[in-house]
C-alpha positions, 0 to 999 in steps of 0.5 A, a space after each residue: 462813597 465815590 466808588 459806590 456812586 460810580 458802581 451804581 451809575 455803571 449798573 444804570 448806564 447799560 439800561 439807559 443805553 439800551 433804551 436810547 438805542 432801542 427806542 427813538 424819541 418821536 416829536 408826535 404821539 402815535 395816537 393823540 388819545 388812548 384807544 383802550 382803557 388801562 390794562 390791569 395786567 400791565 400794572 406792577 413792577 417789572 424787571 428787564 435784563 438791564 433795569 426795572 419798570 414800575 407801571 401804575 394807573 394814572 386814570 382810567 385810560 393812562 398809566 404812569 411808568 417809571 423806567 429806571 427813574 425816568 417818568 412817562 405818561 403812557 396810553 394804548 395805541 392800536 395800529 395795523 391790528 397791533 397793540 402799542 403804548 405811546 409813552 410821553 416823557 414827562 421830564 423834558 420841556 418839549 414833548 417827546 414820545 416813544 412807541 413800544 409794541 408789546 406782546 403778552 407771553 404769559 401772566 408774568 412776562 411780556 416782550 417789548 419792542 421799541 419802534 425805531 426811526 428807520 421807517 418812521 420819521 422822528 420829527 413828524 408831529 402828525 399822529 395820522 402820518 406816524 400811524 401810516 408809517 408804522 402800518 406801512 412798516 409792519 412786518 419789516 425788520 427795521 420797524 422794531 428793535 429786538 424784543 426785550 423780556 419784561 418779567 413781573 416781580 409782584 
């Protein structure tokens, strides 16, 4: 039984490391409120090379996302003409956010890149300052982590 738990943990560990390395946690949101309603095409179960994501509707403007067991509330943000999701981790005591840029490749695939901290200050809490930093960094290679494919499973 111990071996099974260890093997299960070893399968989850790479996904956790990828998530932590790819997307920095920020103290403030990219947008304080949703800037678009829920996109029905994002709902469902998705797999990544290192894990899974389940996306459901919370209300007309918010998602609930479960990424390898961690629960987030998410909403649309639009910066520099680009689509982002702001994810708020619901499991910690202090608000922590991830920002991800997504691009639809097909009906069954989206490519997701997390915003990194090289150009965006992680301790900034003001959404306008965060938006300015993302907009100023758009197109620079240090802004986004490499894209990860998310493939729809349902």
